[in-house]
PDB file with one MODEL, atoms N, CA, C and O in Angstrom:
MODEL        1
ATOM      1  N   UNK A   1       0.850  -1.166   0.000  1.00  0.00           N
ATOM      2  CA  UNK A   1       0.000   0.000   0.000  1.00  0.00           C
ATOM      3  C   UNK A   1       0.899   1.234   0.000  1.00  0.00           C
ATOM      4  O   UNK A   1       1.787   1.353   0.844  1.00  0.00           O
ATOM      5  N   UNK A   2       0.677   2.140  -0.931  1.00  0.00           N
ATOM      6  CA  UNK A   2       1.409   3.397  -1.015  1.00  0.00           C
ATOM      7  C   UNK A   2       0.503   4.504  -0.487  1.00  0.00           C
ATOM      8  O   UNK A   2      -0.648   4.623  -0.907  1.00  0.00           O
ATOM      9  N   UNK A   3       1.022   5.310   0.431  1.00  0.00           N
ATOM     10  CA  UNK A   3       0.235   6.368   1.068  1.00  0.00           C
ATOM     11  C   UNK A   3       0.925   7.709   0.845  1.00  0.00           C
ATOM     12  O   UNK A   3       2.124   7.858   1.079  1.00  0.00           O
ATOM     13  N   UNK A   4       0.135   8.683   0.385  1.00  0.00           N
ATOM     14  CA  UNK A   4       0.648  10.036   0.174  1.00  0.00           C
ATOM     15  C   UNK A   4      -0.257  11.021   0.913  1.00  0.00           C
ATOM     16  O   UNK A   4      -1.470  11.033   0.703  1.00  0.00           O
ATOM     17  N   UNK A   5       0.327  11.833   1.762  1.00  0.00           N
ATOM     18  CA  UNK A   5      -0.434  12.846   2.497  1.00  0.00           C
ATOM     19  C   UNK A   5      -0.863  13.941   1.532  1.00  0.00           C
ATOM     20  O   UNK A   5      -0.032  14.506   0.821  1.00  0.00           O
ATOM     21  N   UNK A   6      -2.178  14.247   1.504  1.00  0.00           N
ATOM     22  CA  UNK A   6      -2.657  15.279   0.583  1.00  0.00           C
ATOM     23  C   UNK A   6      -3.253  16.485   1.297  1.00  0.00           C
ATOM     24  O   UNK A   6      -3.596  17.476   0.651  1.00  0.00           O
ATOM     25  N   UNK A   7      -3.381  16.416   2.620  1.00  0.00           N
ATOM     26  CA  UNK A   7      -3.881  17.584   3.334  1.00  0.00           C
ATOM     27  C   UNK A   7      -4.245  17.294   4.771  1.00  0.00           C
ATOM     28  O   UNK A   7      -4.408  16.142   5.173  1.00  0.00           O
ATOM     29  N   UNK A   8      -4.372  18.370   5.544  1.00  0.00           N
ATOM     30  CA  UNK A   8      -4.769  18.275   6.952  1.00  0.00           C
ATOM     31  C   UNK A   8      -5.759  19.389   7.242  1.00  0.00           C
ATOM     32  O   UNK A   8      -5.564  20.532   6.827  1.00  0.00           O
ATOM     33  N   UNK A   9      -6.818  19.047   7.955  1.00  0.00           N
ATOM     34  CA  UNK A   9      -7.766  20.052   8.427  1.00  0.00           C
ATOM     35  C   UNK A   9      -7.625  20.126   9.942  1.00  0.00           C
ATOM     36  O   UNK A   9      -7.999  19.186  10.644  1.00  0.00           O
ATOM     37  N   UNK A  10      -7.087  21.238  10.457  1.00  0.00           N
ATOM     38  CA  UNK A  10      -6.950  21.378  11.905  1.00  0.00           C
ATOM     39  C   UNK A  10      -8.315  21.611  12.553  1.00  0.00           C
ATOM     40  O   UNK A  10      -9.161  22.326  12.014  1.00  0.00           O
ATOM     41  N   UNK A  11      -8.510  21.001  13.707  1.00  0.00           N
ATOM     42  CA  UNK A  11      -9.780  21.133  14.430  1.00  0.00           C
ATOM     43  C   UNK A  11      -9.571  21.745  15.807  1.00  0.00           C
ATOM     44  O   UNK A  11     -10.331  21.474  16.737  1.00  0.00           O
ATOM     45  N   UNK A  12      -8.554  22.557  15.931  1.00  0.00           N
ATOM     46  CA  UNK A  12      -8.284  23.223  17.203  1.00  0.00           C
ATOM     47  C   UNK A  12      -7.824  22.242  18.257  1.00  0.00           C
ATOM     48  O   UNK A  12      -7.052  21.327  17.969  1.00  0.00           O
ATOM     49  N   UNK A  13      -8.300  22.430  19.486  1.00  0.00           N
ATOM     50  CA  UNK A  13      -7.855  21.590  20.597  1.00  0.00           C
ATOM     51  C   UNK A  13      -8.335  20.147  20.479  1.00  0.00           C
ATOM     52  O   UNK A  13      -7.826  19.270  21.177  1.00  0.00           O
ATOM     53  N   UNK A  14      -9.297  19.891  19.614  1.00  0.00           N
ATOM     54  CA  UNK A  14      -9.816  18.522  19.471  1.00  0.00           C
ATOM     55  C   UNK A  14      -8.912  17.635  18.633  1.00  0.00           C
ATOM     56  O   UNK A  14      -8.988  16.412  18.754  1.00  0.00           O
ATOM     57  N   UNK A  15      -8.047  18.209  17.775  1.00  0.00           N
ATOM     58  CA  UNK A  15      -7.147  17.409  16.953  1.00  0.00           C
ATOM     59  C   UNK A  15      -7.155  17.853  15.512  1.00  0.00           C
ATOM     60  O   UNK A  15      -7.171  19.051  15.226  1.00  0.00           O
ATOM     61  N   UNK A  16      -7.142  16.877  14.579  1.00  0.00           N
ATOM     62  CA  UNK A  16      -7.125  17.202  13.155  1.00  0.00           C
ATOM     63  C   UNK A  16      -7.593  15.992  12.345  1.00  0.00           C
ATOM     64  O   UNK A  16      -7.632  14.866  12.840  1.00  0.00           O
ATOM     65  N   UNK A  17      -7.942  16.256  11.102  1.00  0.00           N
ATOM     66  CA  UNK A  17      -8.259  15.203  10.141  1.00  0.00           C
ATOM     67  C   UNK A  17      -7.187  15.251   9.064  1.00  0.00           C
ATOM     68  O   UNK A  17      -7.007  16.272   8.401  1.00  0.00           O
ATOM     69  N   UNK A  18      -6.473  14.135   8.893  1.00  0.00           N
ATOM     70  CA  UNK A  18      -5.394  14.042   7.913  1.00  0.00           C
ATOM     71  C   UNK A  18      -5.900  13.264   6.698  1.00  0.00           C
ATOM     72  O   UNK A  18      -6.381  12.140   6.834  1.00  0.00           O
ATOM     73  N   UNK A  19      -5.791  13.860   5.521  1.00  0.00           N
ATOM     74  CA  UNK A  19      -6.272  13.245   4.279  1.00  0.00           C
ATOM     75  C   UNK A  19      -5.114  12.585   3.543  1.00  0.00           C
ATOM     76  O   UNK A  19      -4.040  13.169   3.396  1.00  0.00           O
ATOM     77  N   UNK A  20      -5.349  11.357   3.083  1.00  0.00           N
ATOM     78  CA  UNK A  20      -4.319  10.561   2.434  1.00  0.00           C
ATOM     79  C   UNK A  20      -4.820  10.010   1.110  1.00  0.00           C
ATOM     80  O   UNK A  20      -5.977   9.607   0.994  1.00  0.00           O
ATOM     81  N   UNK A  21      -3.943   9.993   0.113  1.00  0.00           N
ATOM     82  CA  UNK A  21      -4.217   9.311  -1.138  1.00  0.00           C
ATOM     83  C   UNK A  21      -3.575   7.936  -1.018  1.00  0.00           C
ATOM     84  O   UNK A  21      -2.375   7.827  -0.765  1.00  0.00           O
ATOM     85  N   UNK A  22      -4.366   6.893  -1.196  1.00  0.00           N
ATOM     86  CA  UNK A  22      -3.905   5.521  -0.980  1.00  0.00           C
ATOM     87  C   UNK A  22      -4.003   4.747  -2.285  1.00  0.00           C
ATOM     88  O   UNK A  22      -5.048   4.739  -2.937  1.00  0.00           O
ATOM     89  N   UNK A  23      -2.917   4.102  -2.659  1.00  0.00           N
ATOM     90  CA  UNK A  23      -2.888   3.220  -3.817  1.00  0.00           C
ATOM     91  C   UNK A  23      -2.472   1.836  -3.349  1.00  0.00           C
ATOM     92  O   UNK A  23      -1.482   1.682  -2.634  1.00  0.00           O
ATOM     93  N   UNK A  24      -3.241   0.826  -3.761  1.00  0.00           N
ATOM     94  CA  UNK A  24      -2.906  -0.552  -3.432  1.00  0.00           C
ATOM     95  C   UNK A  24      -2.302  -1.231  -4.658  1.00  0.00           C
ATOM     96  O   UNK A  24      -2.503  -0.781  -5.786  1.00  0.00           O
ATOM     97  N   UNK A  25      -1.573  -2.298  -4.436  1.00  0.00           N
ATOM     98  CA  UNK A  25      -0.909  -3.004  -5.533  1.00  0.00           C
ATOM     99  C   UNK A  25      -1.901  -3.662  -6.490  1.00  0.00           C
ATOM    100  O   UNK A  25      -1.611  -3.835  -7.673  1.00  0.00           O
ATOM    101  N   UNK A  26      -3.055  -4.022  -5.974  1.00  0.00           N
ATOM    102  CA  UNK A  26      -4.079  -4.657  -6.809  1.00  0.00           C
ATOM    103  C   UNK A  26      -5.451  -4.181  -6.359  1.00  0.00           C
ATOM    104  O   UNK A  26      -5.566  -3.474  -5.357  1.00  0.00           O
ATOM    105  N   UNK A  27      -6.484  -4.560  -7.086  1.00  0.00           N
ATOM    106  CA  UNK A  27      -7.849  -4.165  -6.736  1.00  0.00           C
ATOM    107  C   UNK A  27      -8.148  -4.587  -5.292  1.00  0.00           C
ATOM    108  O   UNK A  27      -7.746  -5.664  -4.851  1.00  0.00           O
ATOM    109  N   UNK A  28      -8.844  -3.737  -4.582  1.00  0.00           N
ATOM    110  CA  UNK A  28      -9.089  -3.979  -3.166  1.00  0.00           C
ATOM    111  C   UNK A  28     -10.450  -3.391  -2.788  1.00  0.00           C
ATOM    112  O   UNK A  28     -10.954  -2.488  -3.456  1.00  0.00           O
ATOM    113  N   UNK A  29     -11.032  -3.908  -1.719  1.00  0.00           N
ATOM    114  CA  UNK A  29     -12.295  -3.347  -1.248  1.00  0.00           C
ATOM    115  C   UNK A  29     -12.008  -2.365  -0.113  1.00  0.00           C
ATOM    116  O   UNK A  29     -11.014  -2.517   0.597  1.00  0.00           O
ATOM    117  N   UNK A  30     -12.860  -1.368   0.063  1.00  0.00           N
ATOM    118  CA  UNK A  30     -12.616  -0.347   1.083  1.00  0.00           C
ATOM    119  C   UNK A  30     -12.464  -0.905   2.502  1.00  0.00           C
ATOM    120  O   UNK A  30     -11.696  -0.361   3.295  1.00  0.00           O
ATOM    121  N   UNK A  31     -13.176  -1.971   2.829  1.00  0.00           N
ATOM    122  CA  UNK A  31     -13.095  -2.536   4.179  1.00  0.00           C
ATOM    123  C   UNK A  31     -11.687  -3.031   4.499  1.00  0.00           C
ATOM    124  O   UNK A  31     -11.228  -2.895   5.633  1.00  0.00           O
ATOM    125  N   UNK A  32     -11.007  -3.598   3.522  1.00  0.00           N
ATOM    126  CA  UNK A  32      -9.639  -4.077   3.731  1.00  0.00           C
ATOM    127  C   UNK A  32      -8.691  -2.899   3.904  1.00  0.00           C
ATOM    128  O   UNK A  32      -7.818  -2.927   4.771  1.00  0.00           O
ATOM    129  N   UNK A  33      -8.855  -1.878   3.093  1.00  0.00           N
ATOM    130  CA  UNK A  33      -8.010  -0.687   3.201  1.00  0.00           C
ATOM    131  C   UNK A  33      -8.239  -0.015   4.555  1.00  0.00           C
ATOM    132  O   UNK A  33      -7.286   0.429   5.195  1.00  0.00           O
ATOM    133  N   UNK A  34      -9.491   0.062   4.990  1.00  0.00           N
ATOM    134  CA  UNK A  34      -9.819   0.664   6.275  1.00  0.00           C
ATOM    135  C   UNK A  34      -9.156  -0.110   7.418  1.00  0.00           C
ATOM    136  O   UNK A  34      -8.581   0.492   8.325  1.00  0.00           O
ATOM    137  N   UNK A  35      -9.234  -1.426   7.375  1.00  0.00           N
ATOM    138  CA  UNK A  35      -8.605  -2.252   8.410  1.00  0.00           C
ATOM    139  C   UNK A  35      -7.100  -1.994   8.462  1.00  0.00           C
ATOM    140  O   UNK A  35      -6.539  -1.798   9.540  1.00  0.00           O
ATOM    141  N   UNK A  36      -6.444  -1.994   7.293  1.00  0.00           N
ATOM    142  CA  UNK A  36      -4.999  -1.783   7.238  1.00  0.00           C
ATOM    143  C   UNK A  36      -4.608  -0.382   7.716  1.00  0.00           C
ATOM    144  O   UNK A  36      -3.613  -0.214   8.420  1.00  0.00           O
ATOM    145  N   UNK A  37      -5.391   0.606   7.330  1.00  0.00           N
ATOM    146  CA  UNK A  37      -5.117   1.982   7.734  1.00  0.00           C
ATOM    147  C   UNK A  37      -5.286   2.147   9.244  1.00  0.00           C
ATOM    148  O   UNK A  37      -4.473   2.810   9.889  1.00  0.00           O
ATOM    149  N   UNK A  38      -6.328   1.553   9.807  1.00  0.00           N
ATOM    150  CA  UNK A  38      -6.550   1.649  11.247  1.00  0.00           C
ATOM    151  C   UNK A  38      -5.440   0.928  12.013  1.00  0.00           C
ATOM    152  O   UNK A  38      -5.005   1.409  13.060  1.00  0.00           O
ATOM    153  N   UNK A  39      -4.980  -0.209  11.511  1.00  0.00           N
ATOM    154  CA  UNK A  39      -3.868  -0.902  12.161  1.00  0.00           C
ATOM    155  C   UNK A  39      -2.608  -0.038  12.161  1.00  0.00           C
ATOM    156  O   UNK A  39      -1.838  -0.055  13.122  1.00  0.00           O
ATOM    157  N   UNK A  40      -2.405   0.700  11.103  1.00  0.00           N
ATOM    158  CA  UNK A  40      -1.221   1.545  10.970  1.00  0.00           C
ATOM    159  C   UNK A  40      -1.273   2.772  11.879  1.00  0.00           C
ATOM    160  O   UNK A  40      -0.246   3.171  12.428  1.00  0.00           O
ATOM    161  N   UNK A  41      -2.454   3.378  12.048  1.00  0.00           N
ATOM    162  CA  UNK A  41      -2.563   4.650  12.772  1.00  0.00           C
ATOM    163  C   UNK A  41      -3.203   4.546  14.150  1.00  0.00           C
ATOM    164  O   UNK A  41      -3.189   5.525  14.896  1.00  0.00           O
ATOM    165  N   UNK A  42      -3.757   3.404  14.511  1.00  0.00           N
ATOM    166  CA  UNK A  42      -4.455   3.273  15.799  1.00  0.00           C
ATOM    167  C   UNK A  42      -3.523   3.619  16.951  1.00  0.00           C
ATOM    168  O   UNK A  42      -2.378   3.171  16.999  1.00  0.00           O
ATOM    169  N   UNK A  43      -4.029   4.414  17.870  1.00  0.00           N
ATOM    170  CA  UNK A  43      -3.280   4.799  19.062  1.00  0.00           C
ATOM    171  C   UNK A  43      -4.281   5.068  20.160  1.00  0.00           C
ATOM    172  O   UNK A  43      -5.292   5.736  19.944  1.00  0.00           O
ATOM    173  N   UNK A  44      -4.000   4.550  21.330  1.00  0.00           N
ATOM    174  CA  UNK A  44      -4.865   4.783  22.479  1.00  0.00           C
ATOM    175  C   UNK A  44      -4.090   5.611  23.496  1.00  0.00           C
ATOM    176  O   UNK A  44      -2.869   5.741  23.402  1.00  0.00           O
ATOM    177  N   UNK A  45      -4.799   6.164  24.461  1.00  0.00           N
ATOM    178  CA  UNK A  45      -4.142   6.970  25.490  1.00  0.00           C
ATOM    179  C   UNK A  45      -4.675   6.595  26.860  1.00  0.00           C
ATOM    180  O   UNK A  45      -5.838   6.222  27.015  1.00  0.00           O
ATOM    181  N   UNK A  46      -3.810   6.702  27.840  1.00  0.00           N
ATOM    182  CA  UNK A  46      -4.233   6.535  29.230  1.00  0.00           C
ATOM    183  C   UNK A  46      -4.099   7.866  29.958  1.00  0.00           C
ATOM    184  O   UNK A  46      -4.458   7.991  31.129  1.00  0.00           O
ATOM    185  N   UNK A  47      -3.577   8.851  29.245  1.00  0.00           N
ATOM    186  CA  UNK A  47      -3.390  10.184  29.821  1.00  0.00           C
ATOM    187  C   UNK A  47      -4.728  10.904  29.878  1.00  0.00           C
ATOM    188  O   UNK A  47      -5.487  10.903  28.909  1.00  0.00           O
ATOM    189  N   UNK A  48      -5.004  11.503  30.996  1.00  0.00           N
ATOM    190  CA  UNK A  48      -6.215  12.299  31.119  1.00  0.00           C
ATOM    191  C   UNK A  48      -5.973  13.684  30.533  1.00  0.00           C
ATOM    192  O   UNK A  48      -4.843  14.173  30.541  1.00  0.00           O
ATOM    193  N   UNK A  49      -6.989  14.297  30.043  1.00  0.00           N
ATOM    194  CA  UNK A  49      -6.966  15.669  29.543  1.00  0.00           C
ATOM    195  C   UNK A  49      -5.748  15.978  28.686  1.00  0.00           C
ATOM    196  O   UNK A  49      -4.681  16.320  29.196  1.00  0.00           O
ATOM    197  N   UNK A  50      -5.926  15.855  27.393  1.00  0.00           N
ATOM    198  CA  UNK A  50      -4.874  16.217  26.460  1.00  0.00           C
ATOM    199  C   UNK A  50      -4.152  15.055  25.824  1.00  0.00           C
ATOM    200  O   UNK A  50      -3.271  15.264  24.990  1.00  0.00           O
ATOM    201  N   UNK A  51      -4.496  13.836  26.191  1.00  0.00           N
ATOM    202  CA  UNK A  51      -3.840  12.672  25.613  1.00  0.00           C
ATOM    203  C   UNK A  51      -4.278  12.435  24.174  1.00  0.00           C
ATOM    204  O   UNK A  51      -5.461  12.533  23.848  1.00  0.00           O
ATOM    205  N   UNK A  52      -3.305  12.122  23.315  1.00  0.00           N
ATOM    206  CA  UNK A  52      -3.594  11.870  21.900  1.00  0.00           C
ATOM    207  C   UNK A  52      -4.131  10.459  21.712  1.00  0.00           C
ATOM    208  O   UNK A  52      -3.664   9.518  22.355  1.00  0.00           O
ATOM    209  N   UNK A  53      -5.126  10.314  20.818  1.00  0.00           N
ATOM    210  CA  UNK A  53      -5.605   8.994  20.434  1.00  0.00           C
ATOM    211  C   UNK A  53      -6.112   9.034  19.000  1.00  0.00           C
ATOM    212  O   UNK A  53      -6.444  10.096  18.473  1.00  0.00           O
ATOM    213  N   UNK A  54      -6.167   7.864  18.379  1.00  0.00           N
ATOM    214  CA  UNK A  54      -6.721   7.715  17.033  1.00  0.00           C
ATOM    215  C   UNK A  54      -7.471   6.392  16.996  1.00  0.00           C
ATOM    216  O   UNK A  54      -6.858   5.326  16.920  1.00  0.00           O
ATOM    217  N   UNK A  55      -8.783   6.461  17.050  1.00  0.00           N
ATOM    218  CA  UNK A  55      -9.634   5.265  17.056  1.00  0.00           C
ATOM    219  C   UNK A  55     -10.421   5.104  15.767  1.00  0.00           C
ATOM    220  O   UNK A  55     -11.069   4.075  15.573  1.00  0.00           O
ATOM    221  N   UNK A  56     -10.381   6.097  14.876  1.00  0.00           N
ATOM    222  CA  UNK A  56     -11.222   6.057  13.672  1.00  0.00           C
ATOM    223  C   UNK A  56     -10.471   6.497  12.431  1.00  0.00           C
ATOM    224  O   UNK A  56      -9.619   7.385  12.462  1.00  0.00           O
ATOM    225  N   UNK A  57     -10.821   5.841  11.345  1.00  0.00           N
ATOM    226  CA  UNK A  57     -10.394   6.264  10.014  1.00  0.00           C
ATOM    227  C   UNK A  57     -11.602   6.133   9.094  1.00  0.00           C
ATOM    228  O   UNK A  57     -12.524   5.363   9.365  1.00  0.00           O
ATOM    229  N   UNK A  58     -11.584   6.886   8.019  1.00  0.00           N
ATOM    230  CA  UNK A  58     -12.626   6.809   7.001  1.00  0.00           C
ATOM    231  C   UNK A  58     -11.943   6.528   5.672  1.00  0.00           C
ATOM    232  O   UNK A  58     -10.894   7.099   5.375  1.00  0.00           O
ATOM    233  N   UNK A  59     -12.538   5.647   4.869  1.00  0.00           N
ATOM    234  CA  UNK A  59     -11.966   5.322   3.561  1.00  0.00           C
ATOM    235  C   UNK A  59     -13.041   5.497   2.495  1.00  0.00           C
ATOM    236  O   UNK A  59     -14.152   4.981   2.623  1.00  0.00           O
ATOM    237  N   UNK A  60     -12.693   6.233   1.440  1.00  0.00           N
ATOM    238  CA  UNK A  60     -13.600   6.446   0.306  1.00  0.00           C
ATOM    239  C   UNK A  60     -12.934   5.911  -0.941  1.00  0.00           C
ATOM    240  O   UNK A  60     -11.767   6.207  -1.198  1.00  0.00           O
ATOM    241  N   UNK A  61     -13.661   5.126  -1.719  1.00  0.00           N
ATOM    242  CA  UNK A  61     -13.073   4.537  -2.918  1.00  0.00           C
ATOM    243  C   UNK A  61     -13.223   5.463  -4.118  1.00  0.00           C
ATOM    244  O   UNK A  61     -14.179   6.234  -4.210  1.00  0.00           O
ATOM    245  N   UNK A  62     -12.279   5.376  -5.021  1.00  0.00           N
ATOM    246  CA  UNK A  62     -12.320   6.121  -6.279  1.00  0.00           C
ATOM    247  C   UNK A  62     -13.411   5.510  -7.149  1.00  0.00           C
ATOM    248  O   UNK A  62     -13.521   4.285  -7.206  1.00  0.00           O
ATOM    249  N   UNK A  63     -14.217   6.313  -7.824  1.00  0.00           N
ATOM    250  CA  UNK A  63     -15.332   5.757  -8.605  1.00  0.00           C
ATOM    251  C   UNK A  63     -14.910   4.920  -9.813  1.00  0.00           C
ATOM    252  O   UNK A  63     -15.697   4.098 -10.282  1.00  0.00           O
ATOM    253  N   UNK A  64     -13.689   5.106 -10.332  1.00  0.00           N
ATOM    254  CA  UNK A  64     -13.272   4.387 -11.537  1.00  0.00           C
ATOM    255  C   UNK A  64     -12.018   3.540 -11.364  1.00  0.00           C
ATOM    256  O   UNK A  64     -11.739   2.681 -12.201  1.00  0.00           O
ATOM    257  N   UNK A  65     -11.264   3.760 -10.309  1.00  0.00           N
ATOM    258  CA  UNK A  65     -10.017   3.019 -10.063  1.00  0.00           C
ATOM    259  C   UNK A  65     -10.235   2.059  -8.897  1.00  0.00           C
ATOM    260  O   UNK A  65     -10.588   2.498  -7.803  1.00  0.00           O
ATOM    261  N   UNK A  66     -10.034   0.773  -9.106  1.00  0.00           N
ATOM    262  CA  UNK A  66     -10.269  -0.223  -8.060  1.00  0.00           C
ATOM    263  C   UNK A  66      -9.127  -0.330  -7.059  1.00  0.00           C
ATOM    264  O   UNK A  66      -9.224  -1.072  -6.081  1.00  0.00           O
ATOM    265  N   UNK A  67      -8.052   0.402  -7.296  1.00  0.00           N
ATOM    266  CA  UNK A  67      -6.921   0.343  -6.369  1.00  0.00           C
ATOM    267  C   UNK A  67      -6.547   1.720  -5.814  1.00  0.00           C
ATOM    268  O   UNK A  67      -5.435   1.899  -5.318  1.00  0.00           O
ATOM    269  N   UNK A  68      -7.454   2.690  -5.889  1.00  0.00           N
ATOM    270  CA  UNK A  68      -7.165   4.039  -5.397  1.00  0.00           C
ATOM    271  C   UNK A  68      -8.264   4.482  -4.438  1.00  0.00           C
ATOM    272  O   UNK A  68      -9.453   4.306  -4.703  1.00  0.00           O
ATOM    273  N   UNK A  69      -7.835   5.063  -3.313  1.00  0.00           N
ATOM    274  CA  UNK A  69      -8.758   5.463  -2.251  1.00  0.00           C
ATOM    275  C   UNK A  69      -8.298   6.780  -1.641  1.00  0.00           C
ATOM    276  O   UNK A  69      -7.137   7.168  -1.768  1.00  0.00           O
ATOM    277  N   UNK A  70      -9.223   7.455  -0.980  1.00  0.00           N
ATOM    278  CA  UNK A  70      -8.876   8.590  -0.132  1.00  0.00           C
ATOM    279  C   UNK A  70      -9.200   8.164   1.295  1.00  0.00           C
ATOM    280  O   UNK A  70     -10.310   7.723   1.592  1.00  0.00           O
ATOM    281  N   UNK A  71      -8.219   8.302   2.161  1.00  0.00           N
ATOM    282  CA  UNK A  71      -8.409   7.952   3.562  1.00  0.00           C
ATOM    283  C   UNK A  71      -8.352   9.195   4.421  1.00  0.00           C
ATOM    284  O   UNK A  71      -7.637  10.150   4.117  1.00  0.00           O
ATOM    285  N   UNK A  72      -9.116   9.168   5.499  1.00  0.00           N
ATOM    286  CA  UNK A  72      -9.095  10.255   6.476  1.00  0.00           C
ATOM    287  C   UNK A  72      -8.740   9.635   7.824  1.00  0.00           C
ATOM    288  O   UNK A  72      -9.443   8.751   8.314  1.00  0.00           O
ATOM    289  N   UNK A  73      -7.655  10.102   8.413  1.00  0.00           N
ATOM    290  CA  UNK A  73      -7.252   9.652   9.742  1.00  0.00           C
ATOM    291  C   UNK A  73      -7.722  10.715  10.718  1.00  0.00           C
ATOM    292  O   UNK A  73      -7.340  11.880  10.609  1.00  0.00           O
ATOM    293  N   UNK A  74      -8.548  10.315  11.668  1.00  0.00           N
ATOM    294  CA  UNK A  74      -9.143  11.242  12.621  1.00  0.00           C
ATOM    295  C   UNK A  74      -8.266  11.277  13.887  1.00  0.00           C
ATOM    296  O   UNK A  74      -8.431  10.459  14.792  1.00  0.00           O
ATOM    297  N   UNK A  75      -7.333  12.240  13.930  1.00  0.00           N
ATOM    298  CA  UNK A  75      -6.439  12.421  15.079  1.00  0.00           C
ATOM    299  C   UNK A  75      -7.192  13.235  16.125  1.00  0.00           C
ATOM    300  O   UNK A  75      -7.750  14.288  15.815  1.00  0.00           O
ATOM    301  N   UNK A  76      -7.209  12.749  17.358  1.00  0.00           N
ATOM    302  CA  UNK A  76      -7.965  13.439  18.407  1.00  0.00           C
ATOM    303  C   UNK A  76      -7.164  13.550  19.701  1.00  0.00           C
ATOM    304  O   UNK A  76      -6.240  12.778  19.957  1.00  0.00           O
ATOM    305  N   UNK A  77      -7.555  14.543  20.511  1.00  0.00           N
ATOM    306  CA  UNK A  77      -6.991  14.723  21.846  1.00  0.00           C
ATOM    307  C   UNK A  77      -8.130  14.680  22.848  1.00  0.00           C
ATOM    308  O   UNK A  77      -9.186  15.274  22.632  1.00  0.00           O
ATOM    309  N   UNK A  78      -7.906  13.980  23.934  1.00  0.00           N
ATOM    310  CA  UNK A  78      -8.900  13.865  24.996  1.00  0.00           C
ATOM    311  C   UNK A  78      -8.999  15.222  25.701  1.00  0.00           C
ATOM    312  O   UNK A  78      -8.048  15.681  26.334  1.00  0.00           O
ATOM    313  N   UNK A  79     -10.159  15.843  25.578  1.00  0.00           N
ATOM    314  CA  UNK A  79     -10.321  17.174  26.188  1.00  0.00           C
ATOM    315  C   UNK A  79     -11.247  17.143  27.366  1.00  0.00           C
ATOM    316  O   UNK A  79     -11.489  18.177  27.988  1.00  0.00           O
TER     317      UNK A  79
ENDMDL
END
């Protein structure tokens, strides 16, 4: 899986949403890409107030390319 960062939307003290262009070696379904992306970015925190965590990602498939996706990594801070 090839991942290229294409943008970030800052959300203030809550964190940010990082947008990624994802290309897989062969045709793939979004659920598999989502699983792989979450395994790569998943992070939990035990720190109270201000601890970083990432429990969610979103994957959108390209309408014409079976191996291209846009992923959103939802970076958050416990507030």
